N, C-alpha and C positions, 0 to 999 in steps of 0.2 A: 602789500600782500603778494606773495609769490604766485606766479601763474598756475592755475589749476588745470588739470586735464578735463576732458569732457565728463559730464555726469555719467556715472555708471549705474545702470538700472538692473536690479536683481529680480528675478522671477521665482526665486526660492530662498529659503532661509539657509543660505550658505554658511558652512561651519566657520570659515575665516571671518566672514561678515559679522556673524553673531558674536565672535570673540572681540572684535574691534568695536562693535556697537555697544557691547557691555562696558568697555573702557570709556567710550564717549559719554554714555549715559551717566556713569559714575562721576566723570569729570565735570559735566554740566549740571549734575543733580536734577535730572529731568523728571517730569511727571511719571507716576507709576505706569501709566498707559503708553509711555514711550520706551519702556524697558523691553529688550528683545524677548524675554521670557513671556511677558504679558501679551505682546503682539503675536508671537508664534502660537501661544495657547488659544488666543482668540480666533486666529485663522484656522486652527485645527478643527474647531467646532462650527464656525460660521463661514468658512471659505467653501466654495464649491466650484464645479466646472465652469460656471458663468463668471466667477471672480478670479481674476488673474493678478497675482502679486506684481506690484510695480513700485518697488522700493528704490527711491532715488538716493544716490550716495555721491559725495564729492570727496576726492582724495587729493592730498598734496604730499609729494615725496613718499607715497605709500602709507600716509597717515590719514585716517578717516577724519573728515572735517564737518560732514553734514550727513544726517540720515533723515529722510522723510518717508515714513512707512505708509505708503498708499497701496490701493488695489484698483484695478480697472474692471468695470462691468458695463457692458453695452456702450463702450467707448466713452464712459464717464469716469472721472477720477474721484475716488473716495478716500478718506482717511481710515486706516485700519481701526476698528472699534466702533464704527458707525454702521447702522442698519444690520443687525440691531445694535443699539448703543446702550450704555449704562448711565446716561444722563450726567456726564462730566465733560470738562473741556479737553480739547485735543490740540496738539501743536506739533512742531518738528524739532529735531535736535540740530543746532548749528553753532559753530564756534565763532562766527562773525556774521554781521548783517550783510556783508558783501556776498557771502555764499547764499544767503537767503534771497537776496535780490536776484542773483543769477538763476536761482531755482525758479522763481516766479517768471522770469523772462523765458526760460526754457519751456515751461508748461504752456505759456501763451504762444511761443514759436511753434510748438507742436500742435497748436490749435485744439488742445484737449478741453473738453467740457469738464466742469468740476461740480461736485456736490459736497461742500465742506460743512459738516454739522458740528455745532457746539464749539466754536472757536472764540478765543478772547479777542475782542476788537482792538485791544492795545498791543498785541504782540507783533513783532516785526513782520512775520510771515503774512498776516492778514493786512497790515497797513500797506505793505508793498503791493500785495495782490490787488487790493481795492484801488490803489493809486494807478496801477497799470491798466486795470479794467476801465477806469474812467477815461483814460486817454487812448483806448484801443477800440477802433470802430468795428473790429471783427467780432466783438462780444457784447452781449447785454448781460446784466446781472439782476438777480432777484434775491433780496434778503427776506426769507420766508418765516423766520422765527427768531425771536430775541427774548432774553430773560436776564435777570440779575443773578450773580453768584456772590454769596456773602461769606466773609471770613472773620475770624478773631485772631488778631496778632498779639504779641507778647505784652502790649500796652493795654490790652482789653481788661475791663473791670465790669463785673455784674452790676446791674442797677439795683439799688436798695429795694425797690418794689419787687423785683424778681426774686431776690434772696428771701424776702418775706413770704412770697408765694410758695417757694420750695419748703420753707419751714412749716407752713400751714398744711401742705400736701403730705409731708412726712408725718406730721401729728395726726392727720386724718387716717393715715395708714394704720397707725396704732389703735386709734379709737374705733374705726369702722371694720378693720380686718384683723385686728389683734396681731399685727406683724411688724417686726423691726426690720427695716430695710438694710440690705447689704449690697455693696457695689464691688464688682470684680472687673478690673481694667482689662485683663486679657485672660481668657479661659484657656485651659490646656487643650491642645489639638487631639489628644487621645480620649477626651470626654465625649459624651453624647450630646453636648449642648448645641453643636452646629446643626445636627439633624433636628433637634427640637426647634431651633430658630427657623429652619427651612419649613417645618411643619406649620408653625404659626404664620409664616410669611405666605405660604400658599393659600391659607384660609382667608387672609386679609387683603393681600395685594397680588396682582397678576404677574409680577416681575419674574418669578422663578417657576411659573406654571409650565413653560415649555421645557422639554427634556434637555435640549441643547444648552439652555441657559443654566439649568441646574447643574449639569455635568461640568460646564465651563467654570462656574463659581466654585464648585468643589475642587476642581483641578488647581485653580489659583490658590485656594485656601490651604489645601493639604500639600501641595508640591512647590510652593514658593514661600517667601517670607514677606509677602506684600500685604496680607490681610490679617487683621486681628478681630476677635469677637469679644465684645464687652457684655456684661450681664448684670442685671438688677434682680435680686432675689429676696425671699423671706429668710432671715437669719435663723429663725427657729426651725422651720420645716425644710429649708433648702430648695423650696419650689421656685421656679423661675417666674419672673413677672414681666421683664422686658429685655430685649436684646438689641445690640447695635453692631453692625458689621462695618469696619473702617479700613481704609487703605493707609499704610504707613510707609513713608519713603523719605529718606534723608531727614530734614527738619520739619516735615509737614505731616499732618494727619488729615484725612478726608473722611468725614462721616458719610457712609454710603447708603445704608439701609437701616431703618428702625422698625421694630415691631414689638407689640406688647399683648399680654393676655387681656382681652376686653373685659374680663370680670373685675379688673382693677382700674377701669377707666377714670373713676372719680378722683384718683390720687395723681393723675397726669404722670404715669410712670416714665414716659419717654423724656419729659422735661427734667425729671429728677435724674435720670440716667445721663442726659446731656450735661447737666450741671456738674455732676461728678467727673464725667469724662473730660470736660474742658479743664477743670481744676487739675486733674491728674496729668493731663497732657502737658500743661505748662510746667508742672513739677518735674516732668521727665525731659524738660529742655526742648520741647518742640516749639518752634517760633511761630508757626501758623497752624491754626485748626480750621479747616475748610468745611463749610456746611453744605457745599454743593449747590447746583443750580436750582432755581426756583425761589421766588421771593415770598415764601410763606411768612405769615405775620410773626410767628414765634421766633424766626431767625433774627429779627431786628433786635431782640433782647439778648441775643447770643453772638453778636458780631459788632465790629467797629470799622469794617472796610467792605467795599463791594466793587464789582466790576461788571461790565456788560458782556454777555455771551451771546453770540449770534450764529445763525446758520445761513449759508448762502449757496446759490447755484448760478452757473453761467450758461449761456446758450449762444450758439453761433447763428447768425442771421445771414441768409444769402444776400439780402439787400445791403447789409453793412459790409459784406466782403467786397462789394463792387460800389465804391464810393460814388461813381458817376451816376449809376442807376438810383442809388439811395438819395443823393442830393437832388436829382431831377424830379423824382416822385414827391419828395418833401416840398419842393418848390411848387409843383402842380397842385398839391393839396392846399398849400397856403393861398394860391391864386383862386382855387375853387371856393374856399371858405370866404375869402374877401368878396367875391362876386355874389355868393349866396347872401351875405350880410347886407350888401347894397340892395 
């Protein structure tokens, strides 16, 4: 690898950076939340005077090789998209593991505390980070949250028992509600369905109750091509029964939020919508349909792969910064304990 210049850190969404960042995101087929438009919109609503953009970049011959979209708050480094987050995994963009490793070394050389939420334990960034923390006496670490993330890939097949359940629920819809179900993979953005989905969501879940979150998700939906809204309805009346909001990027779909009219709870409308959504997604040549973090029971019937997602933070310790003091006190503690035991 050719020698790279020092990391360049941006404190704003520079026009040239955004252009090159978009090229890199397209090249590496990054997660939706690594796209420059998603990150800039997120920071527009959730950035404030206490949050300072700290976007790491690495360049080689004026070509962008790495983007790590961070921000600093109270001398702690966070990933853009966390606090508040939308319960999905976060990563960085890097053309080589060598750049990633140098990034980790630079973060630790600067003695930056970190709070990294919802990161995949298997990606290079976190593997290098954990390795360096384990060998660095200046830092201690705490993993304060972990969960599973489940996905269906192109080899996925529904279990026979699940298909039978969907048939029963569909039949119940006719018998109990006199309605024939209709599935719409992507509703038109000029319809009122997005507002209807938000209304149901606010009644059932707290996610969009804050004004900032509502404005953020509207901005992403109406001004980017990252979100699609799927709908289950009554074919006869056109009345909505269930909605699903999903991210679409390259060959992946991420089911983000689900909501349904509680009047139709007995037919399990969200499962019926999921069943149609997964079938349609694979028909449209998506290779992975991501069910998001959280190992809820129903997801095991809708997936055939999983990964561990964790959140961690580091802290600097005065004792660990001075190995002589740290080792001496550790030895004194061991001596005291042995005398006490005797």
